[in-house]
N, C-alpha and C positions, 0 to 999 in steps of 0.2 A: 321415935319422937311422938309423944302424946299429942293428940290434936290433928293427926294426919288422916283420920277416918271420919266419915259422915254418913248418917243414916242408921236405921234400925233393922228393918227387914230387907230393904234394898240398900246395901252398904257399899260405900266406895272408899278405898284407901289409896292414896297416891304416894309416890316416892320419887327420889331423884333430885338433882340440882341443875341449875341453869347451864353450867359449864362442865357438868359431869359427863360420863359416856352416854347416858340415856336418862329418860324420865319414864315413869310407868304407873300403872294402876292395877289394883285387884278389885273386881266387881263381884259382890256376893248377893245371892237372893234372886237370881234369874232362873226361872223355872225351865225345865227341859223342853226340847223340841220347838224352840222358837228359831225361825230362820234368821241367821246373822252372818254377815260377811264383813271383811275389812272395808269394802266399798261403802257399806252402810255408815260406817264410822268416819271414813275419810271425807265424805261430803261435808260433814259438820266441821271437821278439822281444817279444811281448806278455807272456811270462812274466818277462822281465827289466826291462821298461820301468818308469820311475819313476811314482809316484802311484797304484800299484795297490791300496794298502791304507793304513790309518792308521799303520802302523809302517814305512813307507818314505818317502823324500823326496817332498815334494809338488810338485817341479818337474813341470810339465805338458808332457810330450813324448809325442807319439803314436808316436814311433820308426817312422814309416812308411818302409819300405825301397823304394828304386827300383833296378831292374836296368838298368844303363846299357849293358852289352855282354855278349857271350858266350852270349846266348839269343835264338833266332829262332823265332817261331811256337810258343812253348811248349816248345822243346827246346834243349838245350845244343849249341853248334856246335863245341866243342873249343878255342875261343879263350878268353883270359882273361875271367873274369866280373867286371865292375865293379859294385860295390854302393855305394849312397849313402843316408845318412839326414841330412836337413836339421835343424839345431837351430832350434827355434822359441820356446823359453821361457828363453833364457839371460838372467840378470840380472847383468851384469858389475859393476854398481855395488855389489853386495853384497860384492865382493872388493877394491874400490879402496883401502879402508883397510888391507888386508894387503900391498899391493904392496911396501912397504919393510921388511917384517918376515918372520921365518921362523916359520911356524905349527908348534907341536910335533906330532910324529907324521907330518907331511906330507913331501913330496919337495922343498919349496921350497929348502932349504939345499943338498941334494945336486945338484939341477939347476943351481943358481946356480954351484956349484963346478965342475961339469963343463963347462957351456957359456958361463958368464959372462953369461947372459941367461936369462930364464924368462918364460913366459906365466902371469901371476899370476891370470888370470881362471878361477877354479874349478879351478886346478891344471893347466890346459892339457892337455898330452899325458899327464901322470901321473894324470889324473882317471879314476875308475872308468867314466866315460861311454865311454871307448875300448872297453870290453868289449862294448858293443852290437854292434860289428862282428865280434868273435869269435863271438858267438852267431849272427849272420847267416851267417857262413862255416860254423859248426858245423852249422847247419840243413841246408846242402847236403851236408856230410859224412854226417850222420845219414841223409839220404834215400838216398845211395849205398850205405850199409851195410845197408839194409833187406833186400835179396835175400840177404845173407850171414847174416841172422838174428842179427846182433850188436845187442844192446839195452843201452843205457846209462841208468841211473836214479840220480840223485843226490837227496839229501834232507838236511834238518837233523837231525843226530843229537843235538846238544846245544846249549843256549844258557845261558850264565851258570851252568854247573855242573849244569843240569837235563838229564838224559838221557832219550831215548826208551826205554821199557821193552819195547816190542814193535815189530816192523817190519811194517807193513801197507802195501805199496806202493800200494794203491788209495786210501789216505787222504792221500797226500802233497799233492795239490792241493786238498784239502777244507778247509784252514786256512791263514791268512796266513803262518804260520811255515814252511810246507812240511815239516812233521814227520810221519813215518809212524805216530806214536802220538797220536791226537787228544786224549786226556786230558792227556798230558804237554805237548802243544802249548799248552793253556790256561795251564799254569804258566809256560811259556816266555814267552808273551804278556804275562803279568803282570810278569815281570822286565823285559821290553823297555819296557813302558809306565812302569814305575817309574823306569828309567834315563832315559827321555825327560823325565819330570817333574822329575828332578833335574839336568837339563841335561847328561846323561852318555850313555854308550853301553855296550853289552855285546858280547862276542865269543861264539864257539861253535865247533862242529865240524860239518863237512859230510862225509857218507859217500857214496861212489859204488859202485854194484854194476854190473859189466859181465858180462852173460850172453851165452853163445853165441860167445865169442871162440875161434877155432880154435887148436889147438896149433901152435907153430912161429913165432909172430910175435916180432920182436925180433932184434937183432944181437949177436954176441959182444962182450965187452969194453966198449968205450966207448959203443956205441949200444944198450945193453940196453933192453928194453921198459920195465922199471921205471924206468930213468934218464930215458927220454924222457917217460914219463907224469909223473914227478916234475917235470921241467923245465917241462912244459906247464902244470901247475897252479900251480907256484911262480912262473910268469910273471904270474899274476894279482896285482895290486898288494896286495890285502888278505890274501893267504895267507902265513902265517909258519911253517908246518910241514906235512910230509906223511909218511904211513906207509902201507905196503902189507901186507896180511895181518895178522898179529899185531903188526907194527910194533915199537914200543919194548918191548912186553911180552916179546919173545924174550930180552931181556937178563936176565930173571928165570927163564928156562926151562932145562931140560936138553935135550940132543940127543934123548934118547928121547921127550921130550914134543913137541918142535918138529917132528921129522921126520914127513912125510906118507907113510903106507904105501901102496904101489901094490897094485892088484888088477885082475883082468880082469873087465870088465863087458860081456858079449856080445862084440862085436867091438872094444870100446874099452878102453883102459888108463885107469883112474881112480885117485884117491887117496881113502882112507877119511876123511881130514880135510883141511882146507885152511888150515893155519897159514901157508903161503907166500903165500896170497892169489892163487893162479893163475899165479904166475911163478916159475920155477926157472932159475938161471943166466942171468937176464935175458931168458928166452924163455918165452912163454906155454905153459901145460900143457894148456889146454882146460877147466880148472876155472874157476869164477867168479873174476873179478878183483875184489878188494875193496880200496878205497883210501879213506883219510880225510885231510882237510886241516883245519888249525887256522886259523880266521878271526879276525883281530884285531878288537878294538872299533873302531868308526869313529873316526878321528882328529879329525873336525870336531865339537867339542862347544862349547856356549855358556858353559861355566864359564870364569872368568878364570884364565889361566895365565901364568906367567912365560916370557919368551923374550928374544931380542935382535933389533935391527933389522939392516939390511944392513951397517951400520958397526960392529956389535958392541956397540952401546949397549943396556943393559938396558931392557926395556919389558914391557908386559902385553898380552894379546890375548884377546878373546872371539870365537870363530868362530860368528857368527850366519848365518842363511840357511836353506836347505832341505836337510836332511841325514838320512841313515838312522840311527836309534838302534841298529840291528843289521843288519849286511850279509848275514847268512846267507841269508834268503829269496831275495834277488835274485842272490846268487852261485851258487845251485844250478844255474840254466841255463847259467851261464858255465863252471862246472866240467864239466858235461856236454858243452858245446861243445868245450872244449879236449881232452877225452878222445876225442871223436869224430874231431876233426882228426888227433890222434896215431895212433889206431887205423887210420883209413883210410890214412894215409901209410905206416904199418907194413905194412898189408895189400898195398898196391901194391908196396912194396919186396920183400916176400916173393914176390909173383907174378912179379916180375922174376927171382927166384932159381930158382924151381921151376915157373913157369908156371901 
């Protein structure tokens, strides 16, 4: 299937379906003799796995990763790294009643139109379960980025219109919403629980902070770093919008307000403000990169909705089963993974330019 690979020098290809026997990934471009174990990857996967709290899907998957190739005696060999996660709690019968109808908000209709066939079991390839392999590949990218002191931290900034009022990065993993403001997290949790009781779902905003990114990453014109980061996060199925720096707020600003003023800080050139979000002309400036994504409400809700079947006949549908009432908490590690993959790829490309 075209479109299942991402990256240039650090390249990730994923495969598998939500209710198939397994999902997997091939990771290319990892240099030899890097220490890597399944535990390194599992730490990140455990942050994304289902069933980790009362506000996530209760599908019971351990998401235990297996390294099939590219690692020998705890070190990478330079060969492609094969990763596999076996599906163990798929309940395809939950979806058999939907096989001849198009669920609102899902990819059923668009996949049918493109391929003339679709795997109706949990959405098949379009399922959010595919993102587990992005997280696995992203864990490898994160480990390689450690010596470069590039740190990527994502968190839930808003849920159902409730925003974090302060950003305490140490509080992100202390609550099930993954919000950096524990007090606002309680209000977010209430909104999520309310939506679930009403057989509904809520959306939100995930913000990402990239610290330590060196100046000079990104290519002119078409392969701008901003464009590649945007493409990376927009490839996540639930993401409907992205902004960098002040984003859409710049439409209301004057140039005198939006411009970041340069100054000399020791041996470095810095900016007094960071409205640009760490990227100018599509190339990183060395300032923190700040990115936000809009996360849509989960499409799978148990309310009765109008739709049509595969023949165009009107019908109704209730999407029962095990689903997230809010996707934000579990999409946080996915966003981090896609950013890590993109930054490592951009770093390798830059090293090929100037060594």
